[in-house]
C-alpha positions as CSV (number, residue, x, y, z in Angstrom):
1,M,3.4,9.6,21.3
2,A,6.8,11.0,20.4
3,E,8.3,8.8,23.2
4,M,6.5,5.9,21.7
5,C,7.7,6.5,17.7
6,N,11.3,7.7,19.0
7,V,11.1,11.1,17.3
8,T,11.1,14.7,19.3
9,K,7.6,16.6,20.1
10,R,9.0,19.2,17.8
11,T,9.2,16.7,14.9
12,I,5.8,15.5,15.3
13,D,4.5,19.1,15.6
14,H,7.0,19.6,12.1
15,Y,5.1,16.6,10.4
16,T,1.7,17.7,11.2
17,N,2.6,21.3,10.4
18,I,3.6,20.3,6.9
19,G,0.9,18.0,6.6
20,L,2.3,14.5,6.9
21,L,0.2,14.1,10.2
22,K,-3.2,14.5,10.7
23,A,-4.3,16.0,14.4
24,E,-7.5,16.9,15.8
25,R,-7.5,20.0,18.3
26,S,-9.3,19.5,21.6
27,S,-11.3,22.7,22.9
28,S,-8.0,23.9,25.0
29,N,-6.1,23.5,21.4
30,Y,-4.2,20.4,22.1
31,R,-3.2,17.9,19.4
32,Y,-4.8,14.5,19.5
33,Y,-3.7,11.7,17.1
34,D,-5.2,8.2,16.4
35,A,-3.4,5.4,16.3
36,S,-2.9,5.1,12.9
37,S,-0.6,7.9,13.2
38,I,2.0,6.0,15.0
39,E,2.4,3.7,12.4
40,R,2.5,6.7,9.9
41,I,5.5,8.1,11.6
42,H,7.4,5.0,11.4
43,D,6.5,5.1,7.6
44,I,8.0,8.6,7.8
45,E,11.0,7.8,9.4
46,R,11.7,4.8,7.0
47,Y,11.4,6.7,4.3
48,K,13.7,9.3,5.8
49,T,16.2,6.3,6.5
50,A,15.8,5.3,2.8
51,G,17.0,9.1,1.6
52,M,13.6,10.3,1.0
53,N,13.2,14.1,1.6
54,L,10.0,15.2,3.2
55,S,8.4,16.6,0.2
56,D,9.0,13.1,-1.9
57,I,7.3,11.0,1.5
58,K,4.5,13.6,1.5
59,K,3.9,12.4,-2.3
60,R,4.2,8.8,-1.1
61,L,2.1,8.9,1.9
62,L,-0.8,10.9,-0.4
63,E,-0.2,8.2,-3.1
64,K,-0.5,5.2,-0.3
65,D,-4.0,6.9,1.0
66,A,-5.2,6.9,-2.7
67,E,-4.7,3.2,-3.2
68,E,-6.1,2.3,0.1
69,I,-9.1,4.4,-0.8
70,D,-9.0,2.8,-4.2
71,L,-9.1,-0.7,-2.7
72,H,-12.0,-0.1,-0.2
73,E,-13.8,0.9,-3.2
74,L,-13.0,-2.1,-5.2
75,R,-13.8,-4.3,-2.3
76,L,-17.4,-2.8,-2.3
77,K,-18.0,-2.9,-5.9
78,I,-16.7,-6.7,-5.5
79,S,-19.1,-7.1,-2.6
80,G,-21.8,-5.4,-5.0
81,L,-21.3,-7.9,-7.6
82,D,-20.9,-10.9,-5.4
83,K,-24.8,-10.2,-4.2
84,D,-25.8,-9.9,-7.7
85,V,-24.2,-13.4,-8.6
86,S,-25.9,-14.6,-5.4
87,D,-29.3,-13.1,-6.5
88,L,-28.8,-14.5,-9.9
89,L,-28.2,-17.7,-9.2
90,A,-31.5,-17.7,-6.7
91,T,-33.5,-16.4,-9.6
92,L,-31.8,-19.2,-12.1
93,D,-32.7,-21.9,-9.3
94,K,-36.6,-21.1,-9.7
95,S,-36.4,-21.1,-13.5
96,D,-39.1,-18.9,-13.5
97,I,-40.0,-17.0,-16.6
98,K,-41.3,-13.6,-14.6
99,N,-38.1,-13.9,-12.3
100,L,-35.7,-13.8,-15.2
101,E,-37.5,-11.1,-16.8
102,H,-36.8,-9.1,-13.6
103,L,-33.1,-10.6,-13.4
104,K,-32.6,-8.8,-16.4
105,K,-34.1,-5.3,-15.6
106,N,-32.1,-5.3,-12.0
107,V,-28.6,-7.2,-12.8
108,S,-25.8,-4.5,-13.9
109,H,-23.6,-4.8,-16.6
110,E,-20.6,-5.4,-14.5
111,S,-22.4,-8.2,-12.9
112,L,-23.2,-9.8,-16.2
113,S,-19.7,-9.4,-17.4
114,L,-18.7,-11.4,-14.5
115,I,-21.4,-13.9,-14.8
116,Q,-20.1,-14.6,-18.5
117,T,-16.5,-14.6,-17.6
118,L,-17.4,-17.2,-14.6
119,L,-19.6,-19.4,-17.0
120,L,-16.4,-19.4,-19.5
121,L,-14.3,-20.3,-16.8
122,L,-16.7,-23.2,-15.6
123,S,-17.0,-24.6,-19.1
């Protein structure tokens, strides 16, 4: 990996020891890195070239990791809202009072807000 990233093995070991990289350990205590580690090393080297020290780079990488987690959670929430809207549209097509009562009980507040926003945009 060091050769692929144009850094030394010692550099990779140092990045791992200070928490910039994560490695799995084999039963014989060898470090194994996943494919995302290559991109992470490239990011570290770009930040170093831009004049950042390793402490600041670590903070930036932690922020980037948190942003990716937040984005993933947001996508999951949007997916859930999309399902709620699809269920609502299917229920509205049936125009059945019983289904409308069921809908009121099972649609989240976020979904109702999204539906209201969509109705405002469509009108």
